[in-house]
C-alpha positions in Angstrom: -34.5 -11.5 20.5 -30.5 -12.4 20.5 -31.5 -15.8 18.7 -34.0 -13.8 16.1 -31.1 -11.6 15.2 -28.7 -14.7 15.0 -31.2 -16.5 12.4 -32.0 -13.6 10.5 -28.2 -12.6 10.2 -26.8 -15.8 9.6 -27.0 -15.3 5.5 -24.9 -12.5 6.0 -22.0 -14.7 7.7 -19.8 -15.0 4.4 -20.2 -11.6 3.7 -18.7 -10.8 7.0 -16.1 -13.7 6.8 -14.9 -11.8 3.2 -14.8 -8.7 4.4 -12.5 -9.5 7.5 -10.0 -11.8 5.3 -9.5 -8.6 3.4 -9.0 -6.4 6.3 -6.5 -9.1 7.8 -4.6 -9.2 4.2 -5.1 -5.5 3.5 -3.0 -5.2 7.2 -0.3 -8.0 6.0 0.4 -5.8 2.8 0.7 -2.5 4.8 2.7 -4.2 6.8 5.1 -5.9 4.4 4.7 -2.8 2.6 6.1 0.2 5.9 8.6 -2.4 7.1 12.3 -0.9 7.0 13.7 -3.9 5.5 11.5 -3.7 2.2 11.9 0.4 1.9 15.4 -0.2 2.6 15.9 -3.2 -0.1 13.9 -0.6 -2.8 15.9 2.2 -2.3 18.9 0.3 -2.6 17.0 -1.1 -5.4 16.6 2.3 -7.2 20.0 3.3 -6.6 21.6 0.2 -8.5 19.4 1.2 -11.6 20.5 4.4 -11.2 24.1 3.6 -11.2 23.5 1.1 -13.5 21.9 4.1 -16.4 18.5 2.1 -16.2 16.6 5.0 -15.3 17.7 8.4 -15.2 18.1 10.9 -12.5 15.2 12.7 -13.1 13.3 9.2 -12.5 15.4 7.9 -9.4 14.4 11.0 -7.6 10.7 10.7 -8.5 11.2 7.0 -7.7 12.9 8.0 -3.9 10.0 10.3 -3.4 7.4 8.1 -3.8 9.4 5.4 -1.5 9.4 8.1 1.1 5.8 9.5 0.7 4.6 5.5 1.1 6.7 5.3 4.7 5.0 8.8 5.0 1.6 7.9 4.4 -0.5 6.8 7.8 -1.8 3.3 7.5 -5.3 2.6 5.7 -5.0 5.8 3.8 -5.7 5.4 0.1 -2.7 6.8 -1.9 -3.5 10.1 -4.6 -3.5 8.7 -8.4 -0.2 8.3 -9.6 1.0 11.6 -11.3 -1.8 13.9 -9.6 0.6 15.8 -8.0 2.3 16.4 -11.1 1.6 20.5 -13.6 1.6 19.8 -17.3 4.0 22.2 -18.5 
């Protein structure tokens, strides 16, 4: 029965390979986004932009909140839609 199921499932091998590759890429991206060096670099860029006047204090605070939220999000979690937690005036 093992040979028969292997033959029947053979056409699905490329699909399994693509799914596996997608999972590997996702893991690499999450590791890069969650690395302390990447987070520190992003916070420094936000602070530099605020000091140079390229972004306002409100934009700076929002950007820092997003970095912290991404840092605290469990691996593999899907981020909430941007702006979904903001209330309309």
